[in-house]
N, C-alpha and C positions, 0 to 999 in steps of 0.2 A: 672519337670524341667522347663517347660514353665510357670508354675505358678510363680516360682521365677522370671523368666525373666519379666513377666507381672508386677510384683510388683516393679521391678527396673525401668521399663519404665512407671512410673506413669502418665506422661504427653502425652504418645503416644495415638493417637486416636484409639478407638475400642479395647483397651487392656482389658477393663472390661469384654468382652465376655468370656475370659479365666477363669474368676472367677466362671462362672456358671457350676455346675456339669453336667447339661443336655447337654451343648455344648461339654464339655470335654469327656463325655461318647460317644456321637456320633463320635467325632473326633478320639477317641481311637479305636472304632470299625473299622472305615475306614482305619486308619493307620495300624492296625494289619492285616486287609484283604489285603491291598496293599503289606505289607511285605511278607506274605505267598505266594501270587501270584508271586512276583518277585523272591524270593529265594527258593520256593518250589521245582521246577524242579532240581535245583542244589543239594538240600538236598537229594532228592530221588535218584539221580544219584550217589551221594557219598555213600549213605547207601547201594545201590545195589552192588557197587563195593566192599565195605568193608564186606558185609554179604555173598556174593556169592550165596548160595542156599536159602537165605531168612529165614523167620520164619518157624520152624518145625510145621507141622499140626498134631494135635492129631489123632492117628490112630484109636481110638475107636469112633471118631466122624463120622458125615455123610460122606460117601465115596465120594460124589461129591466134597467135600472140598479138598480132596487129589488131584483131577484132576484140579480144577479151581483155587485154591488158593496157591498151592505149588510153592515156589520160589519167592513169593511176599515179598519185604523187609518190615521190621517192624521198630519200634522206630519212627514212624511218629509223636508221641507226641512231639518230638524235634521241629517240625515245629510249633506246637501250642504254646509250651512254649516260644520259641524264639520270636514269633510274639507278644504274650501278654506281655512279659517282656519289649521288646523295646517300645511298645505302652504305657504301664503303666508308665514306667519311664519317658516317654516324657510328658504325659498328666495329670498324677495324682499329687496330693499334697503330696510330699514325707515326710512331717512332721507328717502324720497321722499314729498312732500306729496300728489301726485296719488294715490299708492297708498292712503294713509290716508283721503283724502277719499272715494274710491270704496268702499273697504272700510267706511267709516263709514255710507255710504248703504245698502250691502248689509245690514249688521247691523241698522241701525235699521229698515229695511223688513221684515227678517226678524222682528224683535221685534213689530212691529205686526201682522204676519200670524200670529205665534205666539199673541198675545193673542186675535185673532179666532178662530183655530182652537180655542183653549181654551174660549171662550164657546160655540161651536157644539157641542162635545163635551159640555159640562156641561148644556146645554139639551136635549140628547138628541133631542128630537122635532122640532127646527127647524134648518134649514140656514141660520141667520142668526147673524151675529156682532154686534159692537157697531155703533153708529150710523155709517152710511155717510158722513155729513157730517163727523163727528168724525175718522174714519179718513182721509178726504181732506185735512182740515185738517192733521193730523199729518204726513202724507206730503208735503204741499206745504211745510210748515215745514222739514222735513228737506231737501227738494230746494232750497229757497231758500238755506239755510245752505251747502249744498254748492256751489251755483252762485256764491255770493258768494266762497267760498274759492277756487274755480277761477279766477274773474275776478281775484282779488287776487294770486295767485301767478304769473300769466302775465307773461312777460318782455317780450312785444311789446305796447305800450300800445294799438295799433290793433286787434290780433287778440284781446286778452284779453276785451274786452267787445263783440266783433263777431260777426256771423253770416257764416261762410265759405260761399260758394256753390260747388257742384260744377260741373265743366266749365270754370270760369273761375278761374284762380289769382290774378288781380289784384284782383278785387272782394271787398270785405268790407263788409257792411252794419253800420254802427255803431249799436249799440243803447243804448249808455250804461248807465245803471242799470236800464233795462228788461231788460237781459240776465239779471238775477236772477230775476224772475218767469218770463221765457221759459225759462231753464234749469230752474226748478222745475217748469214745465208739462211739459217733455220727460221729466224723471225720473219725475214722478208718473204721467204718461200711459203710459209704457212699463211701469211697475210694475203698473198696473191692467190693461193690455192683455194681458200675460202671464198675469195672474190669471184673466182671462176665458177665455183659451185652454185653461186647465187643466181640461178636462172629460172627457177620455177617457184611458185608460191609455197613457202615452208621448207624448201629443199635444203637451204643452207643453215637456217636458224636451229633446227632440231639436231642435226649432226654436230653442230658447233656446241650446243648445250650439252650433248652427250659426252663429247670429247673434253670439254672444260669441267664437267662434273667429275669425270674420271680423273682428271688431273687435280681436281680439288682433293680427292681422296689420296692421290699420290703425294701431293704437297703436304697434307696433314701427317701422313705416315713418315715421309722423309724428314720432316721437321720435328719429329718426336723421337727422343733418344731411346725410349723403351721399345716402341714399335719397330723402329728402323733396325735396332739390334736383333729383335726377335725374327724379323723377316730378312735379315742380312742385307739390308739396303745401306747405301752410303748416306750417312747422317749429315744433313745440311742445316745448320743452325739458323732459324728464322724463317724458313720457307713455309712453316705451318700456317702462318698468317695469310698466305695466299689462298687458303681454303675459304676464308671469309669473302675475298674478292670473287672467287668462283661461285660461291653461294649467291652473291649479289647479281652476277651476270645470269645465273640460272633463273632467278626470279624475274629479272628484267626481260630475259628472253621469252619466258612463258607469257608475260604480259604482252610483248610484241606479237607473239604467235597468235594471240586472241584476235588481233586486228589483221594479221598477215595470212590467216587461214583462207583457203580458196572460197570465193573469189577475194583476193587481197584488197583491203582498203588502202594499203600503203606498202611500198617496197622498202626493203632494208637499204638498198643502195650501197655504193662503195663506202659510204660513211660507216655503216655497220659491219659489212663483211670484212673490210680491211682491219678495222679495230679488233674484231673478234679473232681473226686469224693471227694478227700480231700478238694479241694476248696469249693465245695458245702457244705460239712459238716461244715467247718470252718465258712463260711458266715452264715449258719443257727445258729450256736452257738453265733456268734458275734451279730446278730440281734435279738436274743432271740426268734427265730421261729423254734426251733428244732422239735416240734410236726408237724407244718405245713410242714416242710421238708419231713416228712414221707408221706404226701399226694402228694406234688409237685413232689417228687422223687419216687412216688409209683411204677413206672415201675421197678426201680432198686431194690426196696424192694421185689417186686414180683419175680424177677429173683433170688435173694438171698434166699428167702423163698422156692422156688422150689428145690434148691440144698439141703437146710437143711432138707426138707421133704423127699427128695429122699434118702439121706444118713441115716436118722433116720429110715425110713421104712424098708430099706434093712437090717440094723443092727439088728432091733428089730424083724422083721417078715420074713426076707429073700425075700421080694417082693418089686418091684419098683412101685411107684405111676405113674411116667411118663415114657414114652418110652426112654427118654434121658433128662438129666438136664445139664445146665440150661434150662428153659422152652422153649426158642426159638428153641432149637434143638428138643424138643418134637413135635412142630408144623411142623418142617421139616420132621420128621418121619411119620407124618400124611399125608404128601403129599403137604403141602403148599410150594409154591416157595419162594425163598429168597426175591424177591421184595415184595411179599404179606406180609410176616412176618414183614419186615422192615417198610413198609409204615403203616401197621395196628398198629404196636407198636408206631410209630410216632403219630398217631391219639390218641392213649391212653395217650401218654405223654402230648399232647395239652389239652385234657379233664381234666387230673389231675392238670395241671397248672392252668386252669380256676377255678377249684374247690378250689384250694389253694388260689387264688386271691379273691375268693368270701368271704373268711373268714374275709377280711378286713372290711366288713360292717355288718357282723353277730356278733355283740357284744352288 
C-alpha cells in the first residue's frame, strides 16, 4: 500500500526509501511486532473466554503436560497471521504474483488449522480435529494450485518447471507437469512438519522464524539480478518481494514468542504451525530452493521422520524405536527438561540455517 503511495508522491522528499526491499523488510518486521504487542493481550483474553478449558492435552503424552499446560488457550496463530497480514499489506508491493501466491498458501493453511483447532476445543476431551485424510487432501489441493501458479508465472521456461540442484548452477532437472505434485508435496510436507514440531513452549516458533529469516535472505538474493549473478544462483524475477513477507512473519513471530515463552500464555495451535510451515514450503518452491529447504528446515524433517520411523517400526515389528514420538517427547522421557529440549533444538535450527546459507558459495 505504501509503495503505491510513494509512487503517487513522486516529488516528496525521502519517498525513494520505500522502494528499497531491505527498508520495507525491516519496517514490516517492526510493524508486525508492534501489532502483536498491542493487540496480543486482547486476543489472548478473547480466546480464553471463548475456549473455556483451552486446548485438550493428549493423555498419552508426558504427564507433566497435563498439569502445567492444561487450560492454556490455543489458536495463537491468529496473532501471527493478523500481524503479518497487516504488515505485509502495508509494506509489500501488492502487484507481485509471488507475494500473493505465498500469502494465499499461508492464509489457506491457517484456515485449515483454525478449523482443526476449533474442532479440538469443541470436543473438549479429545485432542483430535477433523479427518487427517481430508485435511491432507485440502492441503495438497492448495499446494498444487500454488505450485501451478508459481510454474506459470516463471519467466525462464527451463527453470519454471524444473528442480534446481544446490552446489551446481548449470543443472536443472526438468520435471514438466510433475512439478505441480512435487511442489504440492513440498508445501504440504513442510506444513505438517512444523505442525508436528509444535509440542513444547517455543519449540516450533523460533526454528520457524530462523528458517523463514534464512529464506528471506535467499529470496532477496535470488530475486536480485546482480547478487544472483555474483553468487551463481538461478535468477527468479520477482521473488525478492518475499523478503518483505519473511520480515513481517519474523516480527509477528517475535511478538508471539513474548506470550508463548514458558510458561506459555497461549499456544500457536494448528492455526499457526500449518500456516508457517506452508509458507516455508511455498517460498522454497518459489525461489527454486526446495532441496536447500530440507537442510534449513532439517529440524522439522527430523521431527517428521521420527514419527514415520516410530509408526513403521511398530506396525512391522511391534517395537518402538523411540520412547515417544515426535522426537522431542522422546527426550522428555529420557529426563531432559522442557527448556533444555527447546533451547538445544533452537541451536540445531541455527546450525542448519548456517549450513543452508553456506550453499550460496559452494557452487
